[in-house]
PQR file with spaces between the fields and no chain letter, atoms N, CA, C, O and H, PARSE charges and radii, in Angstrom:
ATOM       1  N    UNK     1     -70.250    5.641   29.580 -0.4000 1.5000
ATOM       2  CA   UNK     1     -69.986    4.689   30.624 -0.0000 2.0000
ATOM       3  C    UNK     1     -68.475    4.632   30.838  0.5500 1.7000
ATOM       4  O    UNK     1     -67.705    4.631   29.877 -0.5500 1.4000
ATOM       5  N    UNK     2     -68.065    4.585   32.078 -0.4000 1.5000
ATOM       6  CA   UNK     2     -66.635    4.565   32.369 -0.0000 2.0000
ATOM       7  C    UNK     2     -66.031    3.223   31.963  0.5500 1.7000
ATOM       8  O    UNK     2     -66.725    2.217   31.817 -0.5500 1.4000
ATOM       9  H    UNK     2     -68.690    4.586   32.859  0.4000 1.0000
ATOM      10  N    UNK     3     -64.742    3.247   31.791 -0.4000 1.5000
ATOM      11  CA   UNK     3     -64.034    2.027   31.398 -0.0000 2.0000
ATOM      12  C    UNK     3     -64.194    0.943   32.462  0.5500 1.7000
ATOM      13  O    UNK     3     -64.373   -0.231   32.138 -0.5500 1.4000
ATOM      14  H    UNK     3     -64.177    4.064   31.909  0.4000 1.0000
ATOM      15  N    UNK     4     -64.128    1.340   33.725 -0.4000 1.5000
ATOM      16  CA   UNK     4     -64.276    0.385   34.824 -0.0000 2.0000
ATOM      17  C    UNK     4     -65.657   -0.256   34.803  0.5500 1.7000
ATOM      18  O    UNK     4     -65.780   -1.472   34.954 -0.5500 1.4000
ATOM      19  H    UNK     4     -63.983    2.293   33.988  0.4000 1.0000
ATOM      20  N    UNK     5     -66.693    0.549   34.616 -0.4000 1.5000
ATOM      21  CA   UNK     5     -68.057    0.023   34.567 -0.0000 2.0000
ATOM      22  C    UNK     5     -68.222   -0.918   33.382  0.5500 1.7000
ATOM      23  O    UNK     5     -68.847   -1.971   33.502 -0.5500 1.4000
ATOM      24  H    UNK     5     -66.593    1.537   34.493  0.4000 1.0000
ATOM      25  N    UNK     6     -67.666   -0.541   32.247 -0.4000 1.5000
ATOM      26  CA   UNK     6     -67.749   -1.379   31.050 -0.0000 2.0000
ATOM      27  C    UNK     6     -67.051   -2.716   31.280  0.5500 1.7000
ATOM      28  O    UNK     6     -67.581   -3.768   30.923 -0.5500 1.4000
ATOM      29  H    UNK     6     -67.158    0.315   32.149  0.4000 1.0000
ATOM      30  N    UNK     7     -65.866   -2.671   31.874 -0.4000 1.5000
ATOM      31  CA   UNK     7     -65.107   -3.890   32.154 -0.0000 2.0000
ATOM      32  C    UNK     7     -65.854   -4.773   33.149  0.5500 1.7000
ATOM      33  O    UNK     7     -65.898   -5.993   32.993 -0.5500 1.4000
ATOM      34  H    UNK     7     -65.436   -1.816   32.163  0.4000 1.0000
ATOM      35  N    UNK     8     -66.438   -4.157   34.167 -0.4000 1.5000
ATOM      36  CA   UNK     8     -67.200   -4.911   35.165 -0.0000 2.0000
ATOM      37  C    UNK     8     -68.401   -5.589   34.521  0.5500 1.7000
ATOM      38  O    UNK     8     -68.670   -6.760   34.789 -0.5500 1.4000
ATOM      39  H    UNK     8     -66.403   -3.166   34.294  0.4000 1.0000
ATOM      40  N    UNK     9     -69.120   -4.867   33.679 -0.4000 1.5000
ATOM      41  CA   UNK     9     -70.279   -5.448   32.989 -0.0000 2.0000
ATOM      42  C    UNK     9     -69.861   -6.630   32.110  0.5500 1.7000
ATOM      43  O    UNK     9     -70.530   -7.664   32.098 -0.5500 1.4000
ATOM      44  H    UNK     9     -68.901   -3.916   33.461  0.4000 1.0000
ATOM      45  N    UNK    10     -68.766   -6.478   31.382 -0.4000 1.5000
ATOM      46  CA   UNK    10     -68.287   -7.559   30.517 -0.0000 2.0000
ATOM      47  C    UNK    10     -67.885   -8.771   31.343  0.5500 1.7000
ATOM      48  O    UNK    10     -68.175   -9.906   30.964 -0.5500 1.4000
ATOM      49  H    UNK    10     -68.223   -5.638   31.392  0.4000 1.0000
ATOM      50  N    UNK    11     -67.219   -8.539   32.467 -0.4000 1.5000
ATOM      51  CA   UNK    11     -66.795   -9.638   33.333 -0.0000 2.0000
ATOM      52  C    UNK    11     -68.001  -10.387   33.881  0.5500 1.7000
ATOM      53  O    UNK    11     -68.009  -11.618   33.908 -0.5500 1.4000
ATOM      54  H    UNK    11     -66.983   -7.617   32.775  0.4000 1.0000
ATOM      55  N    UNK    12     -69.013   -9.658   34.314 -0.4000 1.5000
ATOM      56  CA   UNK    12     -70.233  -10.291   34.818 -0.0000 2.0000
ATOM      57  C    UNK    12     -70.892  -11.113   33.718  0.5500 1.7000
ATOM      58  O    UNK    12     -71.343  -12.230   33.970 -0.5500 1.4000
ATOM      59  H    UNK    12     -69.007   -8.659   34.292  0.4000 1.0000
ATOM      60  N    UNK    13     -70.953  -10.578   32.507 -0.4000 1.5000
ATOM      61  CA   UNK    13     -71.527  -11.321   31.381 -0.0000 2.0000
ATOM      62  C    UNK    13     -70.769  -12.615   31.114  0.5500 1.7000
ATOM      63  O    UNK    13     -71.380  -13.656   30.873 -0.5500 1.4000
ATOM      64  H    UNK    13     -70.587   -9.670   32.302  0.4000 1.0000
ATOM      65  N    UNK    14     -69.447  -12.553   31.157 -0.4000 1.5000
ATOM      66  CA   UNK    14     -68.624  -13.738   30.900 -0.0000 2.0000
ATOM      67  C    UNK    14     -68.868  -14.795   31.972  0.5500 1.7000
ATOM      68  O    UNK    14     -69.020  -15.975   31.656 -0.5500 1.4000
ATOM      69  H    UNK    14     -68.951  -11.707   31.352  0.4000 1.0000
ATOM      70  N    UNK    15     -68.906  -14.380   33.232 -0.4000 1.5000
ATOM      71  CA   UNK    15     -69.130  -15.333   34.321 -0.0000 2.0000
ATOM      72  C    UNK    15     -70.512  -15.967   34.194  0.5500 1.7000
ATOM      73  O    UNK    15     -70.650  -17.179   34.362 -0.5500 1.4000
ATOM      74  H    UNK    15     -68.783  -13.421   33.488  0.4000 1.0000
ATOM      75  N    UNK    16     -71.528  -15.172   33.903 -0.4000 1.5000
ATOM      76  CA   UNK    16     -72.884  -15.703   33.735 -0.0000 2.0000
ATOM      77  C    UNK    16     -72.931  -16.690   32.574  0.5500 1.7000
ATOM      78  O    UNK    16     -73.559  -17.744   32.674 -0.5500 1.4000
ATOM      79  H    UNK    16     -71.416  -14.187   33.767  0.4000 1.0000
ATOM      80  N    UNK    17     -72.277  -16.354   31.491 -0.4000 1.5000
ATOM      81  CA   UNK    17     -72.233  -17.241   30.328 -0.0000 2.0000
ATOM      82  C    UNK    17     -71.531  -18.557   30.661  0.5500 1.7000
ATOM      83  O    UNK    17     -71.975  -19.626   30.243 -0.5500 1.4000
ATOM      84  H    UNK    17     -71.766  -15.498   31.409  0.4000 1.0000
ATOM      85  N    UNK    18     -70.441  -18.473   31.413 -0.4000 1.5000
ATOM      86  CA   UNK    18     -69.726  -19.691   31.814 -0.0000 2.0000
ATOM      87  C    UNK    18     -70.598  -20.561   32.716  0.5500 1.7000
ATOM      88  O    UNK    18     -70.574  -21.787   32.603 -0.5500 1.4000
ATOM      89  H    UNK    18     -70.080  -17.604   31.753  0.4000 1.0000
ATOM      90  N    UNK    19     -71.364  -19.943   33.606 -0.4000 1.5000
ATOM      91  CA   UNK    19     -72.281  -20.710   34.452 -0.0000 2.0000
ATOM      92  C    UNK    19     -73.320  -21.439   33.599  0.5500 1.7000
ATOM      93  O    UNK    19     -73.617  -22.609   33.841 -0.5500 1.4000
ATOM      94  H    UNK    19     -71.384  -18.947   33.698  0.4000 1.0000
ATOM      95  N    UNK    20     -73.862  -20.752   32.613 -0.4000 1.5000
ATOM      96  CA   UNK    20     -74.864  -21.374   31.742 -0.0000 2.0000
ATOM      97  C    UNK    20     -74.256  -22.510   30.924  0.5500 1.7000
ATOM      98  O    UNK    20     -74.882  -23.556   30.755 -0.5500 1.4000
ATOM      99  H    UNK    20     -73.621  -19.802   32.417  0.4000 1.0000
ATOM     100  N    UNK    21     -73.050  -22.313   30.422 -0.4000 1.5000
ATOM     101  CA   UNK    21     -72.365  -23.371   29.671 -0.0000 2.0000
ATOM     102  C    UNK    21     -72.094  -24.582   30.555  0.5500 1.7000
ATOM     103  O    UNK    21     -72.271  -25.722   30.126 -0.5500 1.4000
ATOM     104  H    UNK    21     -72.541  -21.463   30.560  0.4000 1.0000
ATOM     105  N    UNK    22     -71.664  -24.332   31.785 -0.4000 1.5000
ATOM     106  CA   UNK    22     -71.401  -25.427   32.723 -0.0000 2.0000
ATOM     107  C    UNK    22     -72.695  -26.171   33.045  0.5500 1.7000
ATOM     108  O    UNK    22     -72.696  -27.398   33.138 -0.5500 1.4000
ATOM     109  H    UNK    22     -71.520  -23.406   32.133  0.4000 1.0000
ATOM     110  N    UNK    23     -73.784  -25.444   33.212 -0.4000 1.5000
ATOM     111  CA   UNK    23     -75.073  -26.076   33.499 -0.0000 2.0000
ATOM     112  C    UNK    23     -75.483  -27.005   32.359  0.5500 1.7000
ATOM     113  O    UNK    23     -75.994  -28.097   32.606 -0.5500 1.4000
ATOM     114  H    UNK    23     -73.783  -24.447   33.136  0.4000 1.0000
ATOM     115  N    UNK    24     -75.265  -26.585   31.128 -0.4000 1.5000
ATOM     116  CA   UNK    24     -75.599  -27.442   29.982 -0.0000 2.0000
ATOM     117  C    UNK    24     -74.744  -28.701   29.958  0.5500 1.7000
ATOM     118  O    UNK    24     -75.248  -29.791   29.685 -0.5500 1.4000
ATOM     119  H    UNK    24     -74.850  -25.697   30.928  0.4000 1.0000
ATOM     120  N    UNK    25     -73.461  -28.558   30.240 -0.4000 1.5000
ATOM     121  CA   UNK    25     -72.564  -29.720   30.249 -0.0000 2.0000
ATOM     122  C    UNK    25     -72.966  -30.701   31.346  0.5500 1.7000
ATOM     123  O    UNK    25     -72.983  -31.912   31.124 -0.5500 1.4000
ATOM     124  H    UNK    25     -73.052  -27.673   30.462  0.4000 1.0000
ATOM     125  N    UNK    26     -73.287  -30.182   32.522 -0.4000 1.5000
ATOM     126  CA   UNK    26     -73.702  -31.049   33.627 -0.0000 2.0000
ATOM     127  C    UNK    26     -75.044  -31.701   33.300  0.5500 1.7000
ATOM     128  O    UNK    26     -75.267  -32.861   33.649 -0.5500 1.4000
ATOM     129  H    UNK    26     -73.273  -29.199   32.702  0.4000 1.0000
ATOM     130  N    UNK    27     -75.936  -30.973   32.637 -0.4000 1.5000
ATOM     131  CA   UNK    27     -77.236  -31.537   32.273 -0.0000 2.0000
ATOM     132  C    UNK    27     -77.071  -32.713   31.311  0.5500 1.7000
ATOM     133  O    UNK    27     -77.734  -33.741   31.456 -0.5500 1.4000
ATOM     134  H    UNK    27     -75.755  -30.031   32.354  0.4000 1.0000
ATOM     135  N    UNK    28     -76.191  -32.555   30.339 -0.4000 1.5000
ATOM     136  CA   UNK    28     -75.947  -33.658   29.402 -0.0000 2.0000
ATOM     137  C    UNK    28     -75.416  -34.881   30.134  0.5500 1.7000
ATOM     138  O    UNK    28     -75.813  -36.008   29.840 -0.5500 1.4000
ATOM     139  H    UNK    28     -75.653  -31.721   30.222  0.4000 1.0000
ATOM     140  N    UNK    29     -74.519  -34.657   31.084 -0.4000 1.5000
ATOM     141  CA   UNK    29     -73.968  -35.770   31.862 -0.0000 2.0000
ATOM     142  C    UNK    29     -75.050  -36.395   32.743  0.5500 1.7000
ATOM     143  O    UNK    29     -75.132  -37.619   32.849 -0.5500 1.4000
ATOM     144  H    UNK    29     -74.197  -33.741   31.322  0.4000 1.0000
ATOM     145  N    UNK    30     -75.870  -35.569   33.370 -0.4000 1.5000
ATOM     146  CA   UNK    30     -76.917  -36.071   34.266 -0.0000 2.0000
ATOM     147  C    UNK    30     -77.935  -36.920   33.514  0.5500 1.7000
ATOM     148  O    UNK    30     -78.453  -37.895   34.059 -0.5500 1.4000
ATOM     149  H    UNK    30     -75.803  -34.575   33.284  0.4000 1.0000
ATOM     150  N    UNK    31     -78.223  -36.561   32.277 -0.4000 1.5000
ATOM     151  CA   UNK    31     -79.189  -37.325   31.489 -0.0000 2.0000
ATOM     152  C    UNK    31     -78.707  -38.741   31.206  0.5500 1.7000
ATOM     153  O    UNK    31     -79.514  -39.631   30.940 -0.5500 1.4000
ATOM     154  H    UNK    31     -77.803  -35.769   31.834  0.4000 1.0000
ATOM     155  N    UNK    32     -77.397  -38.952   31.262 -0.4000 1.5000
ATOM     156  CA   UNK    32     -76.830  -40.280   30.998 -0.0000 2.0000
ATOM     157  C    UNK    32     -76.653  -41.110   32.269  0.5500 1.7000
ATOM     158  O    UNK    32     -76.277  -42.280   32.201 -0.5500 1.4000
ATOM     159  H    UNK    32     -76.742  -38.229   31.478  0.4000 1.0000
ATOM     160  N    UNK    33     -76.921  -40.509   33.421 -0.4000 1.5000
ATOM     161  CA   UNK    33     -76.715  -41.191   34.696 -0.0000 2.0000
ATOM     162  C    UNK    33     -77.827  -42.197   34.957  0.5500 1.7000
ATOM     163  O    UNK    33     -79.000  -41.941   34.684 -0.5500 1.4000
ATOM     164  H    UNK    33     -77.226  -39.559   33.477  0.4000 1.0000
ATOM     165  N    UNK    34     -77.434  -43.336   35.487 -0.4000 1.5000
ATOM     166  CA   UNK    34     -78.442  -44.319   35.890 -0.0000 2.0000
ATOM     167  C    UNK    34     -78.714  -44.233   37.389  0.5500 1.7000
ATOM     168  O    UNK    34     -79.759  -44.685   37.856 -0.5500 1.4000
ATOM     169  H    UNK    34     -76.482  -43.544   35.709  0.4000 1.0000
ATOM     170  N    UNK    35     -77.784  -43.660   38.139 -0.4000 1.5000
ATOM     171  CA   UNK    35     -77.938  -43.481   39.584 -0.0000 2.0000
ATOM     172  C    UNK    35     -78.873  -42.296   39.828  0.5500 1.7000
ATOM     173  O    UNK    35     -78.497  -41.145   39.612 -0.5500 1.4000
ATOM     174  H    UNK    35     -76.935  -43.293   37.759  0.4000 1.0000
ATOM     175  N    UNK    36     -80.086  -42.586   40.277 -0.4000 1.5000
ATOM     176  CA   UNK    36     -81.109  -41.545   40.419 -0.0000 2.0000
ATOM     177  C    UNK    36     -80.751  -40.505   41.481  0.5500 1.7000
ATOM     178  O    UNK    36     -81.045  -39.323   41.306 -0.5500 1.4000
ATOM     179  H    UNK    36     -80.392  -43.522   40.452  0.4000 1.0000
ATOM     180  N    UNK    37     -80.127  -40.926   42.571 -0.4000 1.5000
ATOM     181  CA   UNK    37     -79.743  -39.979   43.616 -0.0000 2.0000
ATOM     182  C    UNK    37     -78.702  -38.988   43.090  0.5500 1.7000
ATOM     183  O    UNK    37     -78.825  -37.781   43.296 -0.5500 1.4000
ATOM     184  H    UNK    37     -79.888  -41.887   42.713  0.4000 1.0000
ATOM     185  N    UNK    38     -77.689  -39.504   42.419 -0.4000 1.5000
ATOM     186  CA   UNK    38     -76.664  -38.635   41.840 -0.0000 2.0000
ATOM     187  C    UNK    38     -77.275  -37.715   40.786  0.5500 1.7000
ATOM     188  O    UNK    38     -76.915  -36.542   40.681 -0.5500 1.4000
ATOM     189  H    UNK    38     -77.589  -40.485   42.252  0.4000 1.0000
ATOM     190  N    UNK    39     -78.179  -38.253   40.028 -0.4000 1.5000
ATOM     191  CA   UNK    39     -78.850  -37.465   38.986 -0.0000 2.0000
ATOM     192  C    UNK    39     -79.609  -36.279   39.594  0.5500 1.7000
ATOM     193  O    UNK    39     -79.533  -35.159   39.089 -0.5500 1.4000
ATOM     194  H    UNK    39     -78.471  -39.206   40.113  0.4000 1.0000
ATOM     195  N    UNK    40     -80.337  -36.539   40.677 -0.4000 1.5000
ATOM     196  CA   UNK    40     -81.082  -35.469   41.344 -0.0000 2.0000
ATOM     197  C    UNK    40     -80.141  -34.418   41.932  0.5500 1.7000
ATOM     198  O    UNK    40     -80.440  -33.224   41.894 -0.5500 1.4000
ATOM     199  H    UNK    40     -80.399  -37.449   41.087  0.4000 1.0000
ATOM     200  N    UNK    41     -79.008  -34.860   42.473 -0.4000 1.5000
ATOM     201  CA   UNK    41     -78.027  -33.915   42.999 -0.0000 2.0000
ATOM     202  C    UNK    41     -77.477  -33.034   41.877  0.5500 1.7000
ATOM     203  O    UNK    41     -77.297  -31.830   42.057 -0.5500 1.4000
ATOM     204  H    UNK    41     -78.766  -35.830   42.504  0.4000 1.0000
ATOM     205  N    UNK    42     -77.215  -33.637   40.727 -0.4000 1.5000
ATOM     206  CA   UNK    42     -76.715  -32.865   39.589 -0.0000 2.0000
ATOM     207  C    UNK    42     -77.759  -31.869   39.091  0.5500 1.7000
ATOM     208  O    UNK    42     -77.414  -30.756   38.693 -0.5500 1.4000
ATOM     209  H    UNK    42     -77.361  -34.615   40.581  0.4000 1.0000
ATOM     210  N    UNK    43     -79.029  -32.260   39.112 -0.4000 1.5000
ATOM     211  CA   UNK    43     -80.078  -31.332   38.691 -0.0000 2.0000
ATOM     212  C    UNK    43     -80.162  -30.128   39.634  0.5500 1.7000
ATOM     213  O    UNK    43     -80.466  -29.018   39.199 -0.5500 1.4000
ATOM     214  H    UNK    43     -79.309  -33.164   39.436  0.4000 1.0000
ATOM     215  N    UNK    44     -79.892  -30.347   40.926 -0.4000 1.5000
ATOM     216  CA   UNK    44     -79.855  -29.224   41.869 -0.0000 2.0000
ATOM     217  C    UNK    44     -78.684  -28.295   41.551  0.5500 1.7000
ATOM     218  O    UNK    44     -78.815  -27.073   41.623 -0.5500 1.4000
ATOM     219  H    UNK    44     -79.644  -31.249   41.280  0.4000 1.0000
ATOM     220  N    UNK    45     -77.542  -28.882   41.199 -0.4000 1.5000
ATOM     221  CA   UNK    45     -76.373  -28.081   40.808 -0.0000 2.0000
ATOM     222  C    UNK    45     -76.695  -27.269   39.555  0.5500 1.7000
ATOM     223  O    UNK    45     -76.357  -26.089   39.470 -0.5500 1.4000
ATOM     224  H    UNK    45     -77.436  -29.874   41.140  0.4000 1.0000
ATOM     225  N    UNK    46     -77.341  -27.901   38.596 -0.4000 1.5000
ATOM     226  CA   UNK    46     -77.734  -27.224   37.355 -0.0000 2.0000
ATOM     227  C    UNK    46     -78.635  -26.032   37.672  0.5500 1.7000
ATOM     228  O    UNK    46     -78.453  -24.939   37.136 -0.5500 1.4000
ATOM     229  H    UNK    46     -77.615  -28.860   38.666  0.4000 1.0000
ATOM     230  N    UNK    47     -79.598  -26.262   38.544 -0.4000 1.5000
ATOM     231  CA   UNK    47     -80.520  -25.188   38.921 -0.0000 2.0000
ATOM     232  C    UNK    47     -79.765  -24.028   39.565  0.5500 1.7000
ATOM     233  O    UNK    47     -80.027  -22.866   39.255 -0.5500 1.4000
ATOM     234  H    UNK    47     -79.745  -27.150   38.979  0.4000 1.0000
ATOM     235  N    UNK    48     -78.828  -24.340   40.461 -0.4000 1.5000
ATOM     236  CA   UNK    48     -78.050  -23.282   41.123 -0.0000 2.0000
ATOM     237  C    UNK    48     -77.188  -22.511   40.129  0.5500 1.7000
ATOM     238  O    UNK    48     -77.081  -21.288   40.219 -0.5500 1.4000
ATOM     239  H    UNK    48     -78.615  -25.284   40.712  0.4000 1.0000
ATOM     240  N    UNK    49     -76.574  -23.219   39.182 -0.4000 1.5000
ATOM     241  CA   UNK    49     -75.756  -22.540   38.172 -0.0000 2.0000
ATOM     242  C    UNK    49     -76.601  -21.572   37.348  0.5500 1.7000
ATOM     243  O    UNK    49     -76.195  -20.437   37.097 -0.5500 1.4000
ATOM     244  H    UNK    49     -76.662  -24.212   39.109  0.4000 1.0000
ATOM     245  N    UNK    50     -77.778  -22.032   36.930 -0.4000 1.5000
ATOM     246  CA   UNK    50     -78.662  -21.166   36.144 -0.0000 2.0000
ATOM     247  C    UNK    50     -79.200  -20.006   36.977  0.5500 1.7000
ATOM     248  O    UNK    50     -79.323  -18.886   36.481 -0.5500 1.4000
ATOM     249  H    UNK    50     -78.107  -22.954   37.134  0.4000 1.0000
ATOM     250  N    UNK    51     -79.521  -20.276   38.243 -0.4000 1.5000
ATOM     251  CA   UNK    51     -80.004  -19.214   39.126 -0.0000 2.0000
ATOM     252  C    UNK    51     -78.919  -18.162   39.343  0.5500 1.7000
ATOM     253  O    UNK    51     -79.194  -16.963   39.310 -0.5500 1.4000
ATOM     254  H    UNK    51     -79.421  -21.186   38.645  0.4000 1.0000
ATOM     255  N    UNK    52     -77.693  -18.614   39.562 -0.4000 1.5000
ATOM     256  CA   UNK    52     -76.577  -17.676   39.737 -0.0000 2.0000
ATOM     257  C    UNK    52     -76.368  -16.830   38.485  0.5500 1.7000
ATOM     258  O    UNK    52     -76.114  -15.629   38.578 -0.5500 1.4000
ATOM     259  H    UNK    52     -77.469  -19.588   39.589  0.4000 1.0000
ATOM     260  N    UNK    53     -76.476  -17.454   37.319 -0.4000 1.5000
ATOM     261  CA   UNK    53     -76.317  -16.712   36.065 -0.0000 2.0000
ATOM     262  C    UNK    53     -77.397  -15.639   35.939  0.5500 1.7000
ATOM     263  O    UNK    53     -77.117  -14.510   35.536 -0.5500 1.4000
ATOM     264  H    UNK    53     -76.683  -18.429   37.243  0.4000 1.0000
ATOM     265  N    UNK    54     -78.626  -15.997   36.284 -0.4000 1.5000
ATOM     266  CA   UNK    54     -79.722  -15.029   36.208 -0.0000 2.0000
ATOM     267  C    UNK    54     -79.499  -13.875   37.188  0.5500 1.7000
ATOM     268  O    UNK    54     -79.744  -12.716   36.853 -0.5500 1.4000
ATOM     269  H    UNK    54     -78.854  -16.914   36.612  0.4000 1.0000
ATOM     270  N    UNK    55     -79.034  -14.194   38.394 -0.4000 1.5000
ATOM     271  CA   UNK    55     -78.784  -13.149   39.384 -0.0000 2.0000
ATOM     272  C    UNK    55     -77.630  -12.242   38.958  0.5500 1.7000
ATOM     273  O    UNK    55     -77.666  -11.035   39.198 -0.5500 1.4000
ATOM     274  H    UNK    55     -78.835  -15.136   38.666  0.4000 1.0000
ATOM     275  N    UNK    56     -76.614  -12.816   38.331 -0.4000 1.5000
ATOM     276  CA   UNK    56     -75.507  -12.004   37.833 -0.0000 2.0000
ATOM     277  C    UNK    56     -75.986  -11.037   36.753  0.5500 1.7000
ATOM     278  O    UNK    56     -75.571   -9.879   36.720 -0.5500 1.4000
ATOM     279  H    UNK    56     -76.585  -13.797   38.136  0.4000 1.0000
ATOM     280  N    UNK    57     -76.854  -11.514   35.880 -0.4000 1.5000
ATOM     281  CA   UNK    57     -77.372  -10.639   34.821 -0.0000 2.0000
ATOM     282  C    UNK    57     -78.236   -9.509   35.409  0.5500 1.7000
ATOM     283  O    UNK    57     -78.219   -8.384   34.910 -0.5500 1.4000
ATOM     284  H    UNK    57     -77.191  -12.455   35.907  0.4000 1.0000
ATOM     285  N    UNK    58     -78.989   -9.821   36.472 -0.4000 1.5000
ATOM     286  CA   UNK    58     -79.748   -8.764   37.149 -0.0000 2.0000
ATOM     287  C    UNK    58     -78.806   -7.758   37.803  0.5500 1.7000
ATOM     288  O    UNK    58     -79.035   -6.550   37.738 -0.5500 1.4000
ATOM     289  H    UNK    58     -79.003  -10.735   36.877  0.4000 1.0000
ATOM     290  N    UNK    59     -77.757   -8.257   38.427 -0.4000 1.5000
ATOM     291  CA   UNK    59     -76.758   -7.383   39.045 -0.0000 2.0000
ATOM     292  C    UNK    59     -76.137   -6.463   38.006  0.5500 1.7000
ATOM     293  O    UNK    59     -75.938   -5.274   38.255 -0.5500 1.4000
ATOM     294  H    UNK    59     -77.571   -9.238   38.480  0.4000 1.0000
ATOM     295  N    UNK    60     -75.839   -7.014   36.860 -0.4000 1.5000
ATOM     296  CA   UNK    60     -75.240   -6.227   35.769 -0.0000 2.0000
ATOM     297  C    UNK    60     -76.133   -5.050   35.413  0.5500 1.7000
ATOM     298  O    UNK    60     -75.649   -3.946   35.164 -0.5500 1.4000
ATOM     299  H    UNK    60     -76.001   -7.980   36.658  0.4000 1.0000
ATOM     300  N    UNK    61     -77.428   -5.286   35.391 -0.4000 1.5000
ATOM     301  CA   UNK    61     -78.369   -4.227   35.019 -0.0000 2.0000
ATOM     302  C    UNK    61     -78.479   -3.147   36.088  0.5500 1.7000
ATOM     303  O    UNK    61     -78.898   -2.028   35.790 -0.5500 1.4000
ATOM     304  H    UNK    61     -77.821   -6.183   35.593  0.4000 1.0000
ATOM     305  N    UNK    62     -78.112   -3.462   37.329 -0.4000 1.5000
ATOM     306  CA   UNK    62     -78.210   -2.460   38.391 -0.0000 2.0000
ATOM     307  C    UNK    62     -76.965   -1.588   38.484  0.5500 1.7000
ATOM     308  O    UNK    62     -76.962   -0.591   39.207 -0.5500 1.4000
ATOM     309  H    UNK    62     -77.772   -4.371   37.572  0.4000 1.0000
ATOM     310  N    UNK    63     -75.912   -1.949   37.764 -0.4000 1.5000
ATOM     311  CA   UNK    63     -74.694   -1.139   37.795 -0.0000 2.0000
ATOM     312  C    UNK    63     -74.980    0.228   37.195  0.5500 1.7000
ATOM     313  O    UNK    63     -75.709    0.343   36.210 -0.5500 1.4000
ATOM     314  H    UNK    63     -75.914   -2.759   37.177  0.4000 1.0000
ATOM     315  N    UNK    64     -74.405    1.260   37.793 -0.4000 1.5000
ATOM     316  CA   UNK    64     -74.658    2.611   37.270 -0.0000 2.0000
ATOM     317  C    UNK    64     -74.167    2.758   35.836  0.5500 1.7000
ATOM     318  O    UNK    64     -73.093    2.284   35.467 -0.5500 1.4000
ATOM     319  H    UNK    64     -73.813    1.167   38.594  0.4000 1.0000
ATOM     320  N    UNK    65     -74.970    3.412   35.066 -0.4000 1.5000
ATOM     321  CA   UNK    65     -74.642    3.675   33.669 -0.0000 2.0000
ATOM     322  C    UNK    65     -74.178    5.116   33.591  0.5500 1.7000
ATOM     323  O    UNK    65     -74.984    6.045   33.651 -0.5500 1.4000
ATOM     324  H    UNK    65     -75.843    3.797   35.366  0.4000 1.0000
ATOM     325  N    UNK    66     -72.884    5.294   33.458 -0.4000 1.5000
ATOM     326  CA   UNK    66     -72.312    6.642   33.458 -0.0000 2.0000
ATOM     327  C    UNK    66     -72.141    7.146   32.032  0.5500 1.7000
ATOM     328  O    UNK    66     -71.585    6.462   31.173 -0.5500 1.4000
ATOM     329  H    UNK    66     -72.229    4.540   33.410  0.4000 1.0000
ATOM     330  N    UNK    67     -72.624    8.338   31.810 -0.4000 1.5000
ATOM     331  CA   UNK    67     -72.439    8.980   30.509 -0.0000 2.0000
ATOM     332  C    UNK    67     -71.036    9.573   30.452  0.5500 1.7000
ATOM     333  O    UNK    67     -70.532   10.056   31.465 -0.5500 1.4000
ATOM     334  H    UNK    67     -73.075    8.893   32.508  0.4000 1.0000
ATOM     335  N    UNK    68     -70.401    9.543   29.291 -0.4000 1.5000
ATOM     336  CA   UNK    68     -69.085   10.175   29.179 -0.0000 2.0000
ATOM     337  C    UNK    68     -69.186   11.678   29.428  0.5500 1.7000
ATOM     338  O    UNK    68     -70.155   12.329   29.037 -0.5500 1.4000
ATOM     339  H    UNK    68     -70.810    9.150   28.467  0.4000 1.0000
ATOM     340  N    UNK    69     -68.175   12.199   30.078 -0.4000 1.5000
ATOM     341  CA   UNK    69     -68.158   13.643   30.351 -0.0000 2.0000
ATOM     342  C    UNK    69     -67.731   14.398   29.101  0.5500 1.7000
ATOM     343  O    UNK    69     -66.826   13.982   28.377 -0.5500 1.4000
ATOM     344  H    UNK    69     -67.388   11.671   30.396  0.4000 1.0000
ATOM     345  N    UNK    70     -68.395   15.504   28.871 -0.4000 1.5000
ATOM     346  CA   UNK    70     -68.053   16.337   27.711 -0.0000 2.0000
ATOM     347  C    UNK    70     -67.423   17.630   28.187  0.5500 1.7000
ATOM     348  O    UNK    70     -67.818   18.200   29.205 -0.5500 1.4000
ATOM     349  H    UNK    70     -69.130   15.843   29.459  0.4000 1.0000
ATOM     350  N    UNK    71     -66.456   18.071   27.446 -0.4000 1.5000
ATOM     351  CA   UNK    71     -65.748   19.312   27.823 -0.0000 2.0000
ATOM     352  C    UNK    71     -66.505   20.531   27.368  0.5500 1.7000
ATOM     353  O    UNK    71     -66.059   21.656   27.598 -0.5500 1.4000
ATOM     354  H    UNK    71     -66.136   17.608   26.619  0.4000 1.0000
């Protein structure tokens, strides 16, 4: 795999992981909310963060896997 492809895959993994971490933090905050409307809005944000993370991981898998060239 080329260095560029490897770096791109790692970057996508990091972004997906950050989205998942953010979703967990927002979920913890939403569970403490007494305002039901705000709580529902936060749950939608959580869903989008997790959906984006899943889509990023799928994108990562579609990146071409290049074998190193041998002389």
